[in-house]
C-alpha positions as semicolon CSV with decimal commas, in nm:
position;residue;x (nm);y (nm);z (nm)
1;M;5,601;-13,176;-8,649
2;K;5,693;-13,284;-8,306
3;R;5,328;-13,164;-8,183
4;I;5,168;-13,384;-8,505
5;I;5,312;-13,669;-8,358
6;F;5,274;-13,630;-7,989
7;L;4,898;-13,609;-8,111
8;L;4,886;-13,893;-8,335
9;L;5,037;-14,105;-8,059
10;L;4,820;-13,962;-7,803
11;L;4,524;-14,018;-8,005
12;P;4,449;-14,430;-7,933
13;C;4,471;-14,359;-7,559
14;L;4,175;-14,094;-7,609
15;L;4,012;-14,339;-7,822
16;S;4,037;-14,539;-7,574
17;A;3,908;-14,330;-7,304
18;Q;3,607;-14,212;-7,483
19;N;3,507;-14,571;-7,556
20;K;3,471;-14,643;-7,153
21;L;3,187;-14,667;-6,938
22;T;3,196;-14,310;-6,744
23;I;2,912;-14,160;-6,482
24;E;2,734;-13,959;-6,753
25;K;2,701;-14,250;-6,966
26;L;2,584;-14,474;-6,694
27;W;2,314;-14,225;-6,655
28;Q;2,242;-14,217;-7,057
29;L;2,108;-14,569;-7,004
30;G;1,737;-14,649;-7,026
31;R;1,626;-14,888;-6,830
32;V;1,393;-15,133;-6,889
33;S;1,151;-15,313;-6,687
34;D;0,821;-15,485;-6,668
35;P;0,766;-15,709;-6,933
36;Q;0,400;-15,800;-7,024
37;V;0,295;-16,023;-7,294
38;S;-0,050;-15,982;-7,418
39;P;-0,298;-16,299;-7,367
40;D;-0,265;-16,442;-7,694
41;G;0,101;-16,417;-7,706
42;K;0,111;-16,179;-8,047
43;L;0,258;-15,849;-7,844
44;L;0,472;-15,733;-7,569
45;I;0,452;-15,420;-7,354
46;Y;0,689;-15,303;-7,119
47;G;0,848;-14,957;-6,947
48;V;1,155;-14,765;-7,042
49;R;1,242;-14,514;-6,782
50;T;1,509;-14,239;-6,855
51;F;1,675;-13,967;-6,668
52;D;1,774;-13,603;-6,750
53;V;2,072;-13,537;-6,519
54;K;1,996;-13,132;-6,555
55;S;1,646;-13,165;-6,430
56;N;1,711;-13,362;-6,186
57;R;1,356;-13,572;-6,291
58;S;1,318;-13,904;-6,458
59;T;1,027;-13,984;-6,710
60;N;0,869;-14,377;-6,826
61;L;0,785;-14,465;-7,143
62;I;0,572;-14,761;-7,249
63;Y;0,660;-14,930;-7,571
64;S;0,538;-15,206;-7,767
65;M;0,680;-15,460;-7,992
66;P;0,624;-15,809;-8,087
67;A;0,684;-16,073;-7,832
68;A;0,912;-16,272;-8,128
69;G;1,104;-15,947;-8,156
70;G;1,044;-15,652;-8,413
71;E;1,060;-15,292;-8,396
72;P;0,932;-15,093;-8,059
73;R;0,758;-14,799;-8,040
74;A;0,650;-14,552;-7,792
75;I;0,283;-14,592;-7,691
76;S;0,288;-14,277;-7,419
77;E;0,403;-13,968;-7,409
78;V;0,648;-13,818;-7,218
79;K;0,424;-13,546;-7,034
80;I;0,170;-13,873;-6,901
81;N;0,462;-14,046;-6,754
82;A;0,269;-14,369;-6,771
83;F;0,392;-14,705;-6,605
84;S;0,255;-15,052;-6,443
85;A;0,115;-15,147;-6,812
86;R;-0,066;-15,433;-6,788
87;W;-0,311;-15,580;-7,084
88;R;-0,689;-15,582;-6,964
89;P;-0,777;-15,955;-6,944
90;D;-0,927;-15,955;-7,246
91;G;-0,622;-15,851;-7,456
92;A;-0,821;-15,558;-7,638
93;K;-0,664;-15,207;-7,431
94;I;-0,375;-15,201;-7,250
95;T;-0,412;-15,040;-6,893
96;Y;-0,146;-14,847;-6,695
97;L;-0,112;-14,578;-6,458
98;S;-0,070;-14,171;-6,428
99;A;-0,110;-13,886;-6,267
100;V;-0,158;-13,671;-6,570
101;T;-0,430;-13,542;-6,378
102;G;-0,303;-13,477;-6,048
103;E;-0,360;-13,795;-5,894
104;V;-0,269;-14,128;-5,939
105;Q;-0,528;-14,270;-6,137
106;V;-0,589;-14,642;-6,367
107;W;-0,640;-14,561;-6,728
108;E;-0,646;-14,767;-7,033
109;M;-0,565;-14,684;-7,421
110;N;-0,551;-14,889;-7,743
111;P;-0,294;-15,117;-7,777
112;D;-0,150;-14,849;-8,092
113;G;-0,144;-14,620;-7,795
114;T;-0,430;-14,412;-7,911
115;S;-0,838;-14,313;-7,715
116;K;-0,650;-14,308;-7,388
117;S;-0,950;-14,265;-7,122
118;Q;-0,977;-14,235;-6,748
119;V;-1,065;-14,502;-6,585
120;T;-1,075;-14,421;-6,183
121;K;-1,167;-14,093;-6,000
122;I;-1,041;-14,212;-5,654
123;A;-0,988;-13,930;-5,423
124;G;-0,602;-13,968;-5,312
125;G;-0,547;-14,178;-5,582
126;V;-0,458;-14,541;-5,636
127;N;-0,100;-14,721;-5,572
128;G;-0,198;-15,022;-5,767
129;Y;-0,483;-15,253;-5,942
130;K;-0,562;-15,550;-6,088
131;Y;-0,851;-15,623;-6,326
132;S;-1,044;-15,928;-6,235
133;P;-1,013;-16,158;-6,532
134;A;-1,410;-16,194;-6,575
135;M;-1,382;-15,818;-6,600
136;N;-1,650;-15,694;-6,372
137;A;-1,427;-15,534;-6,153
138;I;-1,123;-15,364;-6,023
139;A;-0,908;-15,402;-5,751
140;Y;-0,672;-15,118;-5,634
141;V;-0,475;-14,968;-5,315
142;A;-0,515;-14,675;-5,174
143;D;-0,405;-14,488;-4,854
144;V;-0,710;-14,473;-4,561
145;K;-0,617;-14,248;-4,239
146;L;-0,701;-14,389;-3,949
147;D;-0,508;-14,251;-3,694
148;K;-0,531;-13,910;-3,527
149;E;-0,273;-13,641;-3,527
150;V;-0,208;-13,400;-3,221
151;K;-0,379;-13,156;-3,374
152;E;-0,699;-13,353;-3,445
153;I;-0,692;-13,475;-3,022
154;Y;-0,593;-13,133;-2,946
155;P;-0,791;-12,914;-3,197
156;D;-0,665;-12,554;-2,994
157;L;-0,284;-12,678;-3,100
158;D;-0,315;-12,669;-3,426
159;K;0,027;-12,497;-3,514
160;T;0,170;-12,830;-3,342
161;N;0,376;-13,086;-3,546
162;A;0,465;-13,282;-3,242
163;R;0,358;-13,665;-3,229
164;I;0,265;-13,896;-2,961
165;I;0,388;-14,263;-2,999
166;D;0,291;-14,577;-2,864
167;G;0,466;-14,842;-3,016
168;L;0,695;-14,893;-3,281
169;M;0,676;-14,893;-3,651
170;Y;0,614;-14,509;-3,607
171;R;0,878;-14,404;-3,908
172;H;1,000;-14,719;-4,166
173;W;1,253;-14,717;-4,433
174;D;1,224;-14,376;-4,536
175;A;0,899;-14,177;-4,362
176;W;0,759;-14,119;-4,078
177;H;0,411;-14,275;-4,012
178;D;0,153;-14,022;-4,195
179;Y;-0,179;-14,233;-3,957
180;A;-0,254;-14,407;-4,299
181;Y;-0,259;-14,749;-4,387
182;S;-0,279;-14,957;-4,743
183;H;-0,609;-15,071;-4,805
184;L;-0,703;-15,300;-5,081
185;F;-1,065;-15,234;-5,263
186;Y;-1,258;-15,294;-5,504
187;M;-1,501;-15,135;-5,777
188;N;-1,708;-15,278;-6,004
189;Y;-1,607;-15,247;-6,339
190;A;-1,775;-15,209;-6,742
191;E;-1,737;-15,049;-7,041
192;G;-1,420;-14,911;-6,960
193;K;-1,518;-14,713;-6,605
194;A;-1,501;-14,792;-6,250
195;T;-1,839;-14,761;-6,110
196;G;-2,057;-14,817;-5,794
197;E;-1,919;-14,855;-5,424
198;A;-1,568;-14,903;-5,299
199;I;-1,565;-15,178;-5,130
200;D;-1,293;-15,148;-4,883
201;V;-1,163;-15,554;-4,781
202;M;-0,992;-15,453;-4,476
203;K;-1,224;-15,176;-4,334
204;D;-1,135;-15,030;-3,991
205;E;-0,802;-15,237;-4,035
206;R;-0,475;-15,080;-3,909
207;N;-0,255;-15,304;-4,134
208;D;-0,124;-15,292;-4,453
209;C;-0,168;-15,442;-4,810
210;P;0,069;-15,444;-5,036
211;L;0,324;-15,494;-4,705
212;P;0,547;-15,193;-4,665
213;P;0,814;-15,023;-4,786
214;H;0,861;-15,252;-5,108
215;G;0,513;-15,442;-5,203
216;D;0,354;-15,399;-5,499
217;D;0,039;-15,562;-5,706
218;D;0,197;-15,864;-5,678
219;E;0,083;-15,922;-5,394
220;F;-0,326;-15,934;-5,451
221;N;-0,486;-16,140;-5,681
222;F;-0,811;-16,225;-5,835
223;S;-0,935;-16,539;-5,881
224;P;-1,032;-16,624;-6,237
225;D;-1,406;-16,639;-6,185
226;G;-1,381;-16,262;-6,025
227;K;-1,549;-16,411;-5,691
228;K;-1,283;-16,375;-5,478
229;L;-0,962;-16,214;-5,402
230;V;-0,648;-16,325;-5,238
231;Y;-0,400;-16,096;-5,076
232;N;-0,164;-16,079;-4,813
233;S;-0,082;-15,877;-4,508
234;K;0,047;-15,862;-4,155
235;K;-0,212;-15,852;-3,932
236;F;-0,016;-15,662;-3,712
237;S;0,067;-15,277;-3,633
238;G;0,303;-15,079;-3,389
239;T;0,528;-15,306;-3,190
240;E;0,406;-15,619;-3,298
241;A;0,473;-15,580;-3,655
242;A;0,799;-15,481;-3,573
243;I;0,917;-15,757;-3,423
244;S;0,713;-15,983;-3,662
245;T;0,719;-16,127;-3,948
246;N;0,421;-16,317;-3,998
247;S;0,244;-16,220;-4,283
248;D;-0,038;-16,393;-4,426
249;I;-0,270;-16,505;-4,742
250;Y;-0,618;-16,381;-4,719
251;L;-0,897;-16,543;-4,951
252;Y;-1,194;-16,291;-4,946
253;D;-1,537;-16,316;-5,060
254;L;-1,677;-16,063;-5,304
255;K;-2,054;-16,197;-5,251
256;S;-2,030;-16,251;-4,847
257;K;-1,764;-16,026;-4,749
258;E;-1,597;-16,292;-4,569
259;T;-1,211;-16,324;-4,498
260;V;-1,040;-16,672;-4,444
261;N;-0,657;-16,683;-4,315
262;L;-0,543;-16,951;-4,550
263;S;-0,184;-16,975;-4,401
264;Y;-0,242;-16,894;-4,043
265;K;-0,035;-17,244;-3,920
266;N;0,317;-17,079;-4,053
267;L;0,447;-16,825;-3,857
268;G;0,682;-16,626;-4,078
269;Y;0,641;-16,473;-4,429
270;D;0,376;-16,575;-4,679
271;K;0,294;-16,327;-5,007
272;G;0,214;-16,344;-5,357
273;A;-0,059;-16,593;-5,397
274;Q;-0,200;-16,608;-5,730
275;F;-0,468;-16,865;-5,812
276;S;-0,450;-17,168;-6,095
277;P;-0,602;-17,044;-6,444
278;D;-0,868;-17,285;-6,322
279;G;-0,914;-17,215;-6,014
280;T;-0,903;-17,468;-5,822
281;K;-0,529;-17,368;-5,644
282;I;-0,370;-17,111;-5,493
283;A;0,051;-17,077;-5,485
284;W;0,235;-16,856;-5,284
285;L;0,621;-16,768;-5,166
286;Q;0,672;-16,894;-4,817
287;M;0,931;-16,869;-4,561
288;K;0,881;-17,046;-4,264
289;R;1,080;-16,926;-3,969
290;A;0,922;-16,673;-3,788
291;G;1,135;-16,362;-3,762
292;N;1,356;-16,441;-4,046
293;E;1,310;-16,183;-4,317
294;S;1,593;-16,429;-4,513
295;D;1,530;-16,745;-4,460
296;R;1,451;-16,966;-4,786
297;N;1,139;-16,830;-4,982
298;T;0,989;-17,163;-5,085
299;L;0,662;-17,239;-5,336
300;V;0,342;-17,370;-5,167
301;M;0,036;-17,473;-5,282
302;Y;-0,311;-17,455;-5,176
303;D;-0,558;-17,716;-5,296
304;F;-0,971;-17,640;-5,274
305;N;-0,997;-17,982;-5,333
306;F;-0,873;-18,066;-4,976
307;A;-0,985;-17,810;-4,762
308;K;-1,194;-17,856;-4,478
309;S;-1,361;-17,589;-4,224
310;I;-1,404;-17,672;-3,869
311;K;-1,487;-17,460;-3,578
312;Q;-1,232;-17,304;-3,335
313;G;-1,372;-17,117;-3,039
314;D;-1,647;-16,895;-3,233
315;K;-1,455;-16,885;-3,564
316;M;-1,465;-17,093;-3,866
317;M;-1,107;-17,199;-3,911
318;T;-0,957;-17,329;-4,303
319;V;-0,723;-17,658;-4,246
320;E;-0,572;-17,797;-4,509
321;P;-0,283;-17,998;-4,643
322;I;-0,122;-17,715;-4,783
323;K;0,161;-17,872;-4,958
324;S;0,549;-17,783;-5,046
325;L;0,589;-17,803;-5,418
326;T;0,980;-17,663;-5,384
327;A;1,084;-17,856;-5,009
328;N;1,350;-18,063;-5,169
329;F;1,484;-17,708;-5,405
330;D;1,766;-17,570;-5,160
331;Y;1,768;-17,240;-5,305
332;T;1,533;-16,952;-5,239
333;L;1,295;-16,781;-5,525
334;E;1,163;-16,478;-5,584
335;N;0,886;-16,441;-5,795
336;F;0,656;-16,697;-5,997
337;L;0,363;-16,736;-6,263
338;W;0,167;-17,001;-6,324
339;L;0,198;-17,190;-6,676
340;D;-0,051;-17,390;-6,663
341;N;-0,292;-17,595;-6,386
342;S;-0,013;-17,749;-6,275
343;R;0,310;-17,611;-6,357
344;L;0,455;-17,292;-6,234
345;C;0,784;-17,106;-6,397
346;F;0,994;-16,914;-6,102
347;T;1,357;-16,781;-6,073
348;A;1,573;-16,864;-5,795
349;V;1,936;-16,749;-5,719
350;F;2,137;-16,973;-5,833
351;E;2,554;-16,980;-5,705
352;A;2,591;-16,623;-5,821
353;T;2,297;-16,573;-6,089
354;K;1,932;-16,605;-6,134
355;Q;1,810;-16,846;-6,348
356;I;1,410;-16,901;-6,510
357;Y;1,296;-17,294;-6,369
358;L;0,993;-17,435;-6,433
359;F;0,832;-17,637;-6,192
360;D;0,641;-17,976;-6,303
361;P;0,503;-18,232;-6,077
362;K;0,581;-18,535;-6,368
363;L;0,953;-18,467;-6,362
364;K;1,120;-18,788;-6,187
365;S;1,382;-18,576;-5,994
366;T;1,369;-18,508;-5,668
367;T;1,310;-18,157;-5,710
368;Q;1,077;-18,173;-5,982
369;T;1,239;-17,874;-6,129
370;V;1,452;-17,788;-6,449
371;P;1,636;-17,483;-6,554
372;L;1,468;-17,263;-6,837
373;T;1,766;-17,060;-6,850
374;Q;2,150;-17,117;-6,802
375;G;2,457;-16,860;-6,814
376;A;2,653;-16,625;-6,578
377;H;2,343;-16,337;-6,569
378;D;2,049;-16,255;-6,386
379;Y;1,676;-16,268;-6,502
380;G;1,397;-16,047;-6,288
381;S;1,102;-16,007;-6,386
382;F;0,909;-16,225;-6,672
383;S;0,571;-16,234;-6,833
384;I;0,368;-16,537;-7,005
385;G;0,149;-16,548;-7,276
386;Y;-0,017;-16,798;-7,505
387;N;-0,009;-16,809;-7,902
388;N;-0,243;-17,097;-7,967
389;K;-0,213;-17,265;-7,658
390;K;0,177;-17,278;-7,667
391;P;0,370;-17,047;-7,355
392;V;0,476;-16,718;-7,504
393;L;0,750;-16,638;-7,193
394;V;0,978;-16,283;-7,212
395;G;1,213;-16,199;-6,919
396;A;1,404;-15,953;-6,825
397;K;1,777;-16,026;-6,813
398;M;2,080;-15,824;-6,708
399;S;2,494;-15,917;-6,645
400;I;2,733;-15,742;-6,484
401;S;2,847;-15,594;-6,823
402;M;2,471;-15,535;-6,996
403;S;2,186;-15,297;-6,810
404;T;1,858;-15,494;-6,849
405;E;1,725;-15,584;-7,189
406;L;1,423;-15,824;-7,276
407;F;1,471;-16,197;-7,428
408;L;1,212;-16,424;-7,557
409;I;1,314;-16,786;-7,376
410;D;1,200;-17,088;-7,514
411;M;1,046;-17,412;-7,343
412;N;1,236;-17,659;-7,448
413;G;1,593;-17,536;-7,364
414;K;1,669;-17,376;-7,657
415;P;1,930;-17,048;-7,635
416;E;1,756;-16,716;-7,495
417;K;1,641;-16,488;-7,800
418;Q;1,726;-16,116;-7,703
419;I;1,455;-15,891;-7,844
420;T;1,490;-15,571;-7,682
421;F;1,791;-15,338;-7,749
422;S;1,739;-14,999;-7,607
423;N;2,073;-14,930;-7,510
424;K;2,242;-15,110;-7,792
425;S;2,375;-14,756;-7,960
426;I;2,590;-14,642;-7,600
427;L;2,678;-15,015;-7,508
428;D;2,785;-15,143;-7,826
429;N;3,078;-14,876;-7,872
430;M;3,160;-14,942;-7,501
431;K;3,460;-15,131;-7,385
432;M;3,399;-15,413;-7,103
433;G;3,613;-15,526;-6,879
434;K;3,650;-15,868;-6,857
435;V;3,447;-16,107;-6,613
436;E;3,632;-16,399;-6,466
437;K;3,477;-16,649;-6,227
438;R;3,705;-16,753;-5,965
439;M;3,681;-17,008;-5,722
440;V;3,870;-16,946;-5,394
441;K;3,951;-17,153;-5,075
442;T;3,846;-17,026;-4,765
443;T;4,028;-17,046;-4,429
444;D;3,727;-17,384;-4,354
445;G;3,812;-17,540;-4,639
446;K;3,473;-17,478;-4,834
447;D;3,493;-17,350;-5,178
448;M;3,346;-16,956;-5,250
449;L;3,270;-16,790;-5,560
450;V;3,452;-16,489;-5,664
451;W;3,345;-16,254;-5,917
452;V;3,656;-16,057;-6,063
453;I;3,580;-15,742;-6,337
454;L;3,975;-15,633;-6,502
455;P;3,982;-15,312;-6,629
456;P;3,926;-15,270;-7,027
457;D;4,236;-15,313;-7,237
458;F;4,349;-15,495;-6,934
459;D;4,718;-15,541;-6,980
460;A;4,886;-15,815;-6,733
461;T;5,184;-15,676;-6,729
462;K;5,079;-15,403;-6,560
463;K;4,952;-15,384;-6,167
464;Y;4,686;-15,198;-6,079
465;P;4,503;-15,111;-5,765
466;T;4,223;-15,324;-5,674
467;L;3,872;-15,285;-5,458
468;L;3,737;-15,564;-5,245
469;Y;3,379;-15,528;-5,223
470;C;3,150;-15,595;-4,967
471;Q;2,764;-15,700;-5,031
472;G;2,528;-15,554;-4,803
473;G;2,223;-15,775;-4,712
474;P;2,363;-15,905;-4,524
475;Q;2,192;-16,167;-4,729
476;S;2,146;-16,074;-5,066
477;P;2,349;-16,229;-5,350
478;V;2,626;-16,083;-5,553
479;S;2,498;-16,196;-5,868
480;Q;2,526;-16,044;-6,188
481;F;2,378;-15,754;-6,158
482;F;2,374;-15,425;-6,331
483;S;2,397;-15,128;-6,071
484;Y;2,338;-14,805;-6,136
485;R;2,558;-14,739;-5,802
486;W;2,774;-15,039;-5,740
487;N;2,859;-15,094;-6,108
488;F;3,146;-15,301;-6,138
489;Q;3,214;-15,186;-6,476
490;L;3,267;-14,827;-6,423
491;M;3,482;-14,917;-6,134
492;A;3,706;-15,088;-6,358
493;A;3,676;-14,837;-6,631
494;N;3,830;-14,604;-6,358
495;G;4,110;-14,837;-6,367
496;Y;4,017;-15,058;-6,086
497;I;4,036;-15,432;-6,039
498;V;3,700;-15,562;-5,858
499;V;3,702;-15,873;-5,648
500;A;3,358;-15,952;-5,522
501;P;3,307;-16,217;-5,332
502;N;3,050;-16,401;-5,261
503;R;3,102;-16,434;-4,872
504;R;2,883;-16,676;-4,593
505;G;2,575;-16,547;-4,594
506;L;2,469;-16,512;-4,947
507;P;2,184;-16,698;-5,110
508;G;2,243;-16,935;-5,405
509;F;2,492;-17,173;-5,286
510;G;2,244;-17,351;-5,023
511;S;2,017;-17,285;-4,712
512;E;2,390;-17,366;-4,490
513;W;2,581;-17,133;-4,647
514;N;2,307;-16,862;-4,677
515;D;2,221;-16,928;-4,264
516;A;2,598;-16,914;-4,183
517;I;2,579;-16,506;-4,168
518;S;2,331;-16,477;-3,849
519;Q;2,413;-16,407;-3,547
520;D;2,810;-16,442;-3,727
521;Y;2,878;-16,070;-3,828
522;G;3,206;-16,049;-3,732
523;G;3,324;-16,413;-3,769
524;Q;3,354;-16,652;-4,066
525;C;3,213;-16,376;-4,352
526;M;3,487;-16,161;-4,230
527;K;3,784;-16,445;-4,293
528;D;3,612;-16,505;-4,602
529;Y;3,648;-16,139;-4,768
530;L;4,032;-16,170;-4,639
531;S;4,058;-16,490;-4,793
532;A;3,917;-16,312;-5,103
533;I;4,130;-16,055;-5,126
534;D;4,451;-16,241;-5,049
535;D;4,404;-16,522;-5,297
536;V;4,378;-16,241;-5,550
537;S;4,648;-16,008;-5,450
538;K;4,901;-16,299;-5,547
539;E;4,842;-16,257;-5,912
540;P;5,107;-15,995;-6,072
541;F;4,886;-15,793;-6,190
542;V;4,760;-15,659;-5,823
543;N;4,948;-15,378;-5,667
544;K;4,943;-15,463;-5,318
545;D;5,007;-15,149;-5,133
546;K;4,694;-14,998;-5,296
547;L;4,399;-15,204;-5,205
548;G;4,083;-15,059;-5,070
549;A;3,733;-15,165;-4,974
550;V;3,391;-15,051;-5,017
551;G;3,052;-15,141;-4,923
552;A;2,664;-15,032;-4,827
553;S;2,459;-15,116;-4,551
554;F;2,641;-15,484;-4,431
555;G;2,860;-15,381;-4,676
556;G;2,922;-15,117;-4,486
557;F;2,946;-15,265;-4,157
558;S;3,211;-15,494;-4,364
559;V;3,403;-15,209;-4,426
560;Y;3,420;-15,047;-4,083
561;W;3,479;-15,395;-3,954
562;L;3,796;-15,457;-4,175
563;A;3,912;-15,093;-4,118
564;G;3,987;-15,211;-3,771
565;N;4,072;-15,583;-3,858
566;N;4,282;-15,577;-4,201
567;N;4,653;-15,622;-4,041
568;K;4,755;-15,309;-4,306
569;R;4,615;-15,512;-4,624
570;F;4,416;-15,173;-4,696
571;K;4,484;-14,853;-4,827
572;T;4,146;-14,694;-4,844
573;F;3,804;-14,731;-4,723
574;I;3,450;-14,650;-4,815
575;A;3,147;-14,731;-4,611
576;H;2,774;-14,625;-4,698
577;C;2,526;-14,628;-4,494
578;G;2,693;-14,900;-4,271
579;M;2,574;-15,058;-3,896
580;F;2,899;-14,889;-3,672
581;N;2,797;-14,943;-3,367
582;M;2,542;-15,255;-3,319
583;E;2,427;-15,142;-2,960
584;S;2,320;-14,789;-3,069
585;W;2,206;-14,920;-3,401
586;Y;1,962;-15,183;-3,240
587;G;1,820;-14,893;-3,041
588;S;1,733;-14,664;-3,378
589;T;1,632;-14,896;-3,607
590;E;1,323;-14,991;-3,688
591;E;1,230;-15,342;-3,837
592;M;1,312;-15,538;-3,529
593;F;1,256;-15,884;-3,622
594;F;1,596;-15,832;-3,842
595;A;1,801;-15,689;-3,559
596;N;1,683;-15,956;-3,317
597;N;1,702;-16,248;-3,595
598;D;2,025;-16,152;-3,705
599;N;2,168;-16,072;-3,341
600;G;1,991;-16,346;-3,166
601;G;1,777;-16,089;-2,969
602;P;1,897;-15,764;-2,813
603;Y;2,225;-15,649;-2,669
604;W;2,121;-15,664;-2,284
605;S;1,963;-16,037;-2,360
606;Q;2,096;-16,355;-2,238
607;T;2,101;-16,469;-2,626
608;A;2,281;-16,212;-2,770
609;H;2,540;-16,330;-2,973
610;P;2,917;-16,159;-2,929
611;N;2,983;-16,236;-3,323
612;N;2,773;-15,980;-3,339
613;F;2,759;-15,745;-3,063
614;D;3,102;-15,785;-2,924
615;S;3,238;-15,783;-3,247
616;S;3,087;-15,440;-3,346
617;P;3,297;-15,198;-3,563
618;H;3,338;-14,975;-3,297
619;K;3,507;-15,177;-3,058
620;F;3,796;-15,134;-3,276
621;V;3,843;-14,765;-3,424
622;Q;4,179;-14,820;-3,206
623;N;4,304;-14,991;-3,450
624;W;4,211;-14,742;-3,794
625;D;4,511;-14,586;-3,961
626;A;4,391;-14,549;-4,299
627;P;4,167;-14,300;-4,488
628;I;3,780;-14,364;-4,495
629;L;3,532;-14,174;-4,678
630;V;3,170;-14,227;-4,493
631;I;2,863;-14,178;-4,680
632;H;2,500;-14,176;-4,509
633;N;2,159;-14,035;-4,560
634;E;1,923;-13,867;-4,378
635;K;1,604;-14,075;-4,459
636;D;1,768;-14,398;-4,413
637;F;1,601;-14,522;-4,084
638;R;1,680;-14,863;-4,139
639;V;2,071;-14,776;-4,030
640;P;2,000;-14,448;-3,953
641;I;2,178;-14,176;-4,011
642;T;2,367;-14,163;-3,654
643;Q;2,585;-14,474;-3,771
644;G;2,764;-14,248;-4,057
645;M;2,803;-13,962;-3,791
646;E;3,009;-14,202;-3,495
647;A;3,204;-14,319;-3,744
648;F;3,281;-14,007;-3,906
649;T;3,331;-13,844;-3,581
650;A;3,567;-14,148;-3,487
651;A;3,793;-14,104;-3,777
652;Q;3,830;-13,722;-3,753
653;I;3,876;-13,748;-3,317
654;K;4,175;-14,023;-3,397
655;G;4,352;-13,788;-3,684
656;V;4,247;-14,024;-3,964
657;P;4,220;-13,899;-4,280
658;S;3,844;-13,880;-4,316
659;R;3,550;-13,734;-4,519
660;F;3,150;-13,745;-4,482
661;L;2,930;-13,714;-4,789
662;Y;2,567;-13,645;-4,606
663;F;2,260;-13,643;-4,852
664;P;1,938;-13,478;-4,700
665;D;1,662;-13,642;-4,920
666;E;1,762;-13,973;-4,991
667;N;1,681;-14,315;-4,793
668;H;1,913;-14,629;-4,781
669;W;1,964;-14,604;-5,157
670;V;2,059;-14,311;-5,391
671;V;1,822;-14,285;-5,640
672;K;1,757;-13,881;-5,780
673;P;2,035;-13,820;-6,085
674;Q;2,234;-13,547;-5,932
675;N;2,286;-13,719;-5,604
676;S;2,395;-14,032;-5,783
677;V;2,664;-13,846;-6,000
678;L;2,762;-13,659;-5,717
679;W;2,780;-13,981;-5,526
680;Q;3,001;-14,149;-5,809
681;R;3,214;-13,801;-5,802
682;V;3,291;-13,841;-5,509
683;Y;3,363;-14,195;-5,484
684;F;3,642;-14,189;-5,735
685;E;3,811;-13,835;-5,646
686;W;3,815;-14,070;-5,305
687;L;4,004;-14,367;-5,441
688;D;4,221;-14,163;-5,734
689;K;4,349;-13,950;-5,425
690;W;4,437;-14,294;-5,181
691;L;4,494;-14,542;-5,446
692;K;4,667;-14,388;-5,733
C-alpha cells in the first residue's frame, strides 16, 4: 500500500519531467527553412531538415503547400537530399540542388514532385545557382583551381603535402586554402537543360563569389531581361584580403563581357545586390566603415537613370549618386527584397528582436520605414509572390520558446498567420519556461534589456541556480533566437534560471550602443554583465551561492575575463571557443580586419587599445578560483584551438578544478548530431556537479 501511495505521489513529478525539453527531444525537431512563394503567390515550398543521431546524419526534404495555409506534402525523397529549392521564373517547375549523382547539380521537377530531371552536368559540381528571369540562362558558382600545390611545382616530390605560403588567408574559418576560388559562371538555358559553353565571369581572378565563409546565392542576380549579372566580390587575395572588408558590387554585361564596379567609392562591405522588377535600379546592403565587419548595414540604391561614365586613366568608371535609403534608420539590416519598383521589404534587429519592415519613399516619416511585424520573435528569411498583383509575403519566424515555423504576413498590419506546424506534435506537449523582459540600469545609468528565462513549473518560493549567458560576436544580438546549442529553454528545463543581457556592443539599440564594444572588451560591456546578474540576483528565488557564467567566442572571452574579475560571484564557468590570450589570438586568427578594428591595431602598435590587450583574460588567471569547463574545436581557425589549450593549462597548473572537451572535427560551431548531444551532456553534467 505504501508503495502504491509513493508511486501516486511520484507520478505528477514523472509526468512533469517527461513534458520538459530534453537534449534528445531538441534533436527530434525538424528545422524549417528557406520559404519560397511561387510567382503567382498561390503555392509555397520550403525545406525541413531532420537529424538521425544514431547515424550522425541529416536529411533535407522539400515540402509544398498553399501559401495561404493548408496541408503540406513532401515533394522530394530522402535519397536525393534536395536543398536550395526555388521556383523557376515561369512558375512551371521547381528547381533544386542535389548530389544524388555524386556531385551537386541543378535539377528540376514539377510542382507536385514528379518528373525530376537533371539540368546541369558541371564537372566538380555547383555551389549555388540562379535562373535568368528571361529563362535564357542559368548562373552558378563553382570552384576553379588557380594555385599550384607543392607537388605540382616540384613533380619529383609527389608524396609531400607541405605548403609554401606567401600571404595570409592561407586558412579561413575551418579549412586550409584548397588552391581554388569560387567563381561565377553562366550557361545558356533551354527546355530544361543548361547548354553551350560555360562562361567564367571572373576568369583568372584569385577572388571569390560568394564571399567566404558564409556567402550564398543572394550575392549574385540577373537583370529582369537576362542581359546583365550583378554580383559582389572582394577583389583582393592573400594578406590584402585578410585586412580588408572592401567587397564591391560588379555589373557584368553578358553580350559585351565587360564588368563595371558600381561601388568603388565605398571602402567597406557591399553585398547582396538585386535589380528592381523593371531593371532600372539596383539595391544592395552597404557598410560604410572600412575594416568594420559589424558596422551598421544600410540599404543603398543605384539608379541607371542617373549613371554617367567618365574616363579615369585608361579605364571607364561609372559615377553616380548612389542614394542611401535607410540612412536615418539607426538599426542594422540583414536581408531585403524588392516589393515593387520603389518599395522594399527588409529585416532588421530592433530591441532584441528581428522584425520585417517596409521601406516606402512615399512615407512621410524621416526613416520612410514602417514595421510589418511586431512582437517578441525573430524573423529570418522571407519570400514574396504576387496573387493578382497583390503581394503574398511569407517569413520564417522563431522565438526563444518556438523553433522556426512559417507565417503569412499581412501587409496592412494585421496579425501574422502561422501556416506550418512542423514540430507541433512535440512542442504542444512541452512545458516551456516563462520568458521575461527586464530592464536593468547599467553602471553608467543606461537602460539595458535583459531576457530572464525561468524554469517550467517555476515556484517563486524556491531558490534556483542561475546562469549568466555571455553572447558572442561580439556584435551579435541576444534576440529571440531558438538555438540548438545555447538553447535557453533547455537550460531552464534542467532547473536553471537564465539571465541573457543585451550588453554593450549588441545591435538593435542604435549605432552608439553597438559601437561601444569596439576596443573596449574589458570595459563597459563587462560591467554590463555584472549589472545584469547582480540585479536579477536580488530576487529571492535566485540562489546567489549557485551562480554560473557560460558563453562562446567573445562570450568565451567574457567567461575567461569574469573568472578573474568577479569578486567570487560565480561558482563555475563554461567557455566554448573563447579568446583567452589576445596577443597569441591576434597572431593566429585569420580575418585580420576584425582583429585590427576591434583592438585598434596590432598588439605592438601605438594605436592598440589597452582595454583589449592589457585586459586580456590570461592576465587575470592569478584570480581564478572556481571550476571551469573549457570546450574547443580543432577546426576553429577564427579562435584557434590553442586558445582553449592555454586556458585549460592555466587552470590545471593553478589547481583549479577543470575539464577540457575537445572536438577534432568541428569548427567555431558544433553541428554534427552526436557531437552536439555530447556537448549538451557534458555541459549539464558540469553545471549540475558544481551548482546543484
